[in-house]
C-alpha positions as CSV (number, residue, x, y, z in Angstrom):
1,M,-6.6,-4.6,8.4
2,K,-10.1,-4.3,6.9
3,V,-10.0,-6.2,3.6
4,K,-12.6,-5.9,0.9
5,P,-14.7,-9.1,1.4
6,E,-14.4,-10.1,-2.3
7,Q,-10.6,-9.9,-1.9
8,Q,-10.2,-11.8,1.4
9,E,-9.3,-15.2,-0.1
10,I,-6.6,-13.7,-2.4
11,W,-5.3,-11.6,0.5
12,D,-5.0,-14.6,2.7
13,S,-3.1,-16.5,0.1
14,I,-0.7,-13.6,-0.5
15,L,0.1,-13.4,3.2
16,E,0.7,-17.2,3.4
17,A,3.0,-17.2,0.4
18,N,5.2,-14.3,1.6
19,Q,6.8,-15.6,4.8
20,D,10.4,-14.9,4.0
21,I,12.1,-11.8,5.6
22,Y,11.5,-9.6,2.6
23,G,7.8,-10.6,2.3
24,L,7.3,-10.3,6.1
25,S,8.8,-6.7,6.0
26,I,6.3,-5.7,3.3
27,N,3.4,-7.4,5.1
28,H,4.2,-5.6,8.3
29,A,4.3,-2.3,6.5
30,I,1.0,-3.0,4.8
31,G,-0.5,-3.8,8.3
32,M,0.8,-0.5,9.7
33,V,-0.8,1.5,6.9
34,G,-4.0,-0.6,6.9
35,N,-4.5,-0.3,10.6
36,R,-4.1,3.5,10.5
37,L,-6.8,3.6,7.7
38,D,-9.0,1.3,9.9
39,K,-8.8,4.0,12.6
40,D,-10.1,6.6,10.1
41,D,-6.7,8.3,9.7
42,S,-6.3,10.1,6.4
43,P,-4.2,8.4,3.7
44,K,-1.5,10.9,4.4
45,Q,-1.5,10.0,8.1
46,A,-1.5,6.3,7.3
47,L,1.4,6.7,5.0
48,E,3.4,8.6,7.6
49,S,3.4,5.4,9.7
50,L,6.2,4.3,7.3
51,D,8.4,7.4,7.8
52,H,10.9,5.5,9.9
53,A,10.5,2.1,8.2
54,D,13.5,0.7,6.4
55,L,11.8,0.1,3.0
56,T,13.0,0.6,-0.5
57,G,11.0,2.6,-3.0
58,F,9.9,-0.7,-4.6
59,M,8.8,-2.1,-1.2
60,R,6.8,1.1,-0.6
61,G,5.2,0.6,-4.0
62,C,4.2,-2.9,-3.0
63,V,2.6,-1.5,0.1
64,A,0.6,1.1,-1.9
65,K,-0.4,-1.5,-4.5
66,A,-1.7,-3.9,-1.8
67,I,-3.5,-1.3,0.2
68,G,-5.1,0.0,-3.1
69,Q,-6.3,-3.4,-4.1
70,F,-7.2,-5.0,-0.8
71,H,-8.2,-2.4,1.8
72,I,-11.8,-1.3,2.0
73,R,-10.5,2.3,1.7
74,G,-8.0,1.3,-1.0
75,D,-9.4,3.6,-3.8
76,E,-9.1,6.6,-1.6
77,F,-5.5,5.7,-0.6
78,K,-4.5,4.9,-4.2
79,K,-5.7,8.3,-5.4
80,Y,-3.7,10.0,-2.6
81,W,-0.6,7.9,-3.4
82,N,-0.7,8.5,-7.1
83,I,-1.1,12.3,-6.7
84,K,1.8,12.2,-4.2
85,C,3.9,10.3,-6.8
86,G,3.2,13.0,-9.5
87,G,0.1,11.5,-11.1
88,T,-3.4,12.9,-11.4
89,G,-5.2,10.5,-9.0
90,E,-7.2,9.1,-11.9
91,E,-4.8,6.4,-12.9
92,R,-6.1,2.8,-13.1
93,G,-3.1,1.3,-11.4
94,T,-0.8,2.4,-8.6
95,I,2.3,4.4,-9.5
96,N,5.5,2.7,-8.7
97,P,7.9,5.2,-7.0
98,A,10.9,3.0,-8.0
99,I,10.6,3.8,-11.7
100,L,13.0,6.4,-13.0
101,T,11.7,8.8,-15.6
102,I,14.1,10.8,-17.7
103,K,12.8,13.8,-19.6
């Protein structure tokens, strides 16, 4: 995955720290999405790589957060993700799909 150069050291430490089965599952999913973005797929196509992954909503939110922060196309992906989750695409952070909102 193409990581923003200024984020590489942080990214490497995150990968190293998350070596349990849960962390490895998320890291694998991040790699799937990141590699699709590396191949110039659209954010929608990259996210579709997770269609058959066994991930919770929280785990998918972790993937989106990591891609948004670390991938060189992270801003583009984060905007798509936030719109898909009901936002405007202009949010500073990444919308977590595991949050329940009652109106």
